[in-house]
C-alpha positions as CSV (number, residue, x, y, z in Angstrom):
1,M,-75.2,169.7,-3.7
2,S,-79.0,170.7,-4.7
3,T,-80.8,172.0,-2.3
4,E,-84.0,172.3,-1.5
5,P,-86.7,174.5,-1.9
6,T,-87.7,177.7,1.7
7,L,-91.5,177.7,1.6
8,A,-90.5,181.3,0.7
9,D,-88.5,180.1,-2.4
10,R,-91.9,177.6,-3.4
11,I,-94.0,180.8,-2.4
12,E,-92.0,182.9,-3.9
13,D,-92.4,181.5,-7.5
14,V,-95.7,181.6,-7.8
15,L,-96.1,185.4,-7.2
16,P,-95.9,187.8,-10.8
17,Q,-92.5,189.5,-10.0
18,T,-94.4,192.9,-10.7
19,Q,-93.0,194.1,-7.8
20,C,-95.4,196.6,-7.1
21,T,-95.2,196.9,-3.0
22,K,-99.2,197.1,-3.1
23,C,-99.6,194.2,-0.8
24,G,-97.2,196.2,1.3
25,Y,-94.3,195.0,1.4
26,D,-90.8,196.5,-0.6
27,G,-91.5,193.4,-2.6
28,C,-92.7,190.0,-4.1
29,R,-89.7,188.1,-2.0
30,P,-90.3,190.5,1.4
31,Y,-93.7,188.9,0.2
32,A,-93.5,186.3,-0.7
33,E,-90.9,185.6,3.2
34,A,-93.9,187.3,5.4
35,I,-96.1,184.6,4.0
36,A,-94.5,181.5,5.3
37,A,-94.0,183.7,8.5
38,G,-97.2,184.3,8.6
39,A,-96.5,187.7,9.3
40,A,-98.7,187.9,5.6
41,E,-102.4,186.0,4.0
42,I,-102.0,184.8,1.1
43,N,-105.0,187.8,-0.5
44,Q,-102.5,190.8,-0.8
45,C,-101.4,190.5,-4.2
46,P,-103.7,192.2,-7.0
47,P,-101.5,191.7,-10.0
48,G,-102.5,188.2,-9.2
49,G,-105.6,188.4,-8.8
50,A,-107.7,185.2,-7.9
51,E,-105.3,182.9,-9.8
52,G,-102.1,183.8,-7.7
53,I,-104.4,183.7,-4.6
54,A,-105.6,179.9,-5.5
55,R,-102.3,179.6,-6.4
56,L,-100.3,180.0,-3.6
57,S,-103.6,178.6,-1.4
58,S,-101.9,175.6,-2.8
59,V,-98.7,176.1,-1.9
60,T,-99.0,177.3,1.0
61,G,-102.5,175.0,2.1
62,R,-104.0,178.2,3.2
63,K,-108.3,178.6,2.2
64,V,-108.7,180.5,-1.0
65,I,-109.9,184.2,0.3
66,P,-111.0,187.2,-1.5
67,L,-108.5,189.5,-2.6
68,N,-108.4,192.3,0.0
69,P,-109.5,195.6,-1.4
70,V,-106.7,197.6,1.0
71,N,-103.6,196.4,-1.4
72,G,-105.7,197.0,-4.1
73,L,-108.3,196.0,-7.1
74,E,-107.7,192.6,-10.1
75,R,-107.2,194.7,-13.2
76,P,-106.6,194.6,-16.4
77,R,-102.6,194.9,-16.8
78,A,-101.4,198.1,-17.5
79,V,-97.8,199.6,-19.7
80,A,-96.6,202.5,-18.1
81,Y,-96.2,205.5,-21.0
82,I,-94.3,208.9,-20.6
83,D,-95.2,211.7,-21.7
84,E,-91.8,213.2,-24.0
85,S,-93.1,216.4,-24.7
86,L,-93.8,217.2,-20.9
87,C,-90.5,214.9,-19.5
88,I,-87.2,217.0,-18.0
89,G,-85.1,214.4,-17.8
90,C,-84.6,213.9,-14.3
91,T,-84.6,210.6,-14.0
92,L,-87.3,210.0,-10.3
93,C,-88.9,207.1,-12.5
94,I,-86.0,205.3,-13.9
95,Q,-84.9,205.4,-10.3
96,A,-88.7,204.3,-8.8
97,C,-88.8,201.4,-11.4
98,P,-87.8,197.6,-9.8
99,V,-87.0,196.4,-13.7
100,D,-84.9,198.8,-15.2
101,A,-87.8,199.5,-18.0
102,I,-87.5,203.1,-18.2
103,I,-83.8,204.3,-20.4
104,G,-83.2,207.8,-20.1
105,A,-80.1,210.2,-18.2
106,G,-80.5,213.4,-16.4
107,K,-81.5,216.0,-18.9
108,L,-82.3,213.7,-21.0
109,M,-85.8,212.6,-22.5
110,H,-86.8,209.2,-21.2
111,T,-89.4,206.6,-22.4
112,I,-90.3,203.4,-21.7
113,V,-89.6,199.9,-23.1
114,P,-93.2,199.0,-22.9
115,A,-91.7,194.9,-23.3
116,L,-90.2,195.4,-19.9
117,C,-93.2,197.0,-17.9
118,T,-94.8,194.8,-15.4
119,G,-97.2,197.7,-14.9
120,C,-95.9,198.6,-11.4
121,D,-97.2,202.2,-11.6
122,L,-94.2,203.1,-9.2
123,C,-92.5,205.4,-11.5
124,V,-96.3,207.6,-11.8
125,A,-96.3,208.8,-8.1
126,P,-92.3,211.1,-7.7
127,C,-92.9,212.2,-11.8
128,P,-92.3,216.1,-10.7
129,V,-94.6,217.7,-14.0
130,D,-96.9,214.4,-13.8
131,C,-95.6,213.7,-17.2
132,I,-95.9,209.0,-17.2
133,V,-100.0,208.1,-17.3
134,M,-101.0,204.0,-17.3
135,Y,-102.3,202.4,-20.6
136,P,-104.7,199.5,-19.6
137,V,-103.1,196.9,-22.6
138,T,-105.4,193.6,-22.1
139,E,-108.6,193.0,-21.1
140,T,-108.9,190.0,-19.4
141,T,-106.8,191.0,-15.6
142,G,-104.5,188.9,-13.2
143,W,-102.9,185.9,-14.4
144,D,-104.4,185.7,-17.7
145,A,-103.7,189.3,-18.7
146,W,-100.3,188.0,-17.3
147,S,-98.1,184.6,-18.0
148,Q,-95.1,182.2,-16.1
149,P,-92.5,183.8,-19.0
150,D,-93.1,187.4,-18.3
151,A,-92.7,187.0,-14.4
152,D,-89.2,184.7,-15.1
153,A,-88.3,187.5,-16.9
154,A,-89.5,190.7,-14.7
155,R,-87.9,188.9,-11.5
156,E,-85.2,187.9,-13.1
157,R,-84.3,191.7,-14.8
158,H,-85.2,193.2,-11.0
159,D,-81.9,190.6,-9.2
160,F,-80.1,192.1,-11.0
161,R,-80.9,195.6,-10.7
162,T,-80.5,194.8,-7.3
163,F,-77.4,193.1,-7.2
164,R,-76.0,195.9,-10.3
165,L,-76.9,198.9,-7.4
166,K,-75.5,196.6,-4.7
167,R,-72.1,196.8,-7.1
168,D,-72.6,199.9,-7.9
169,K,-72.9,201.5,-4.0
170,E,-69.9,199.0,-3.1
171,E,-67.7,200.8,-5.7
172,N,-68.9,204.5,-4.3
173,D,-67.6,203.5,-1.3
174,A,-64.3,202.1,-2.3
175,R,-63.6,205.6,-3.7
176,L,-64.7,207.4,-1.1
177,A,-62.4,205.3,1.4
178,A,-59.8,205.2,-0.8
179,K,-59.7,209.3,-1.9
180,A,-60.3,209.7,2.3
181,V,-56.5,207.3,3.0
182,A,-55.2,209.5,0.1
183,K,-56.1,213.0,1.7
184,L,-55.3,211.8,4.8
185,D,-52.1,210.2,3.9
186,K,-51.3,214.1,2.5
187,V,-52.3,215.7,5.6
188,N,-50.6,213.9,7.3
189,A,-47.3,214.6,5.7
190,I,-47.2,218.1,6.3
191,D,-45.1,219.4,8.3
192,P,-47.1,220.5,11.0
193,A,-44.5,223.5,11.6
194,D,-45.3,224.7,8.0
195,A,-49.1,224.9,8.9
196,E,-51.2,226.8,10.3
197,S,-51.1,224.8,13.5
198,A,-50.4,222.0,15.1
199,A,-53.8,222.3,16.1
200,A,-55.2,222.8,12.8
201,L,-53.6,219.7,11.1
202,E,-54.5,217.7,14.3
203,R,-58.3,218.7,13.7
204,K,-58.0,217.9,9.9
205,R,-56.7,214.6,10.5
206,A,-59.5,214.1,13.6
207,I,-61.9,215.0,10.9
208,I,-61.1,212.6,8.2
209,A,-60.2,209.8,10.8
210,A,-63.8,210.1,11.5
211,A,-65.5,209.8,8.1
212,M,-63.3,206.8,7.8
213,E,-64.7,204.6,10.6
214,R,-68.2,205.9,9.9
215,A,-67.1,204.4,7.0
216,R,-66.5,201.4,8.0
217,L,-69.8,200.9,10.4
218,K,-71.8,201.5,8.1
219,K,-70.2,198.5,5.6
220,E,-70.3,196.8,8.2
221,S,-74.2,197.7,9.2
222,D,-75.0,197.1,5.4
223,N,-73.4,193.9,5.3
224,K,-74.7,192.4,8.1
């Protein structure tokens, strides 16, 4: 059975999906939800520009208003470029990229995949050696410099990255939990008579049990 798209869904569908956070929110979806809830205006997305505001107006029924300069200016589309001779392989830019447009590994040179870059420039600030610059690649701005297929592809990559990071975290948490259980089993198998003291053994058990409880509570919090 098909589900009718919510207002937030329809708003998100007309956002450019650059995930640049210039709107003041963590990404396009949170911004869409804020607009739908009446907590944000429709003029906070510089990448969408005037055309983007018009699209949001048509979905929400709100009046077209100028782009808020506090959030930025409508500019030509830009693509990040890494000066590979300066790159130290710190991976901070990879961690910052919302659409997995940067290739590299720890202590190895990184590079941008131009076709995947949304021009969000979130990779620039974290770079400790200032080896990343943004180069304009269009003369047009807003949706004239972007397309719906571009937005759809960026959204798909962003969603997959979010899924991947969540999956990796869950797998890592599971490994740590299994390690803690194994360690606790090992401690429980020790004969108190062979330990330095019964009190020391109990302290070890308490420390491991406390760590396991913290992990359990954090997992419950993350799943809420």
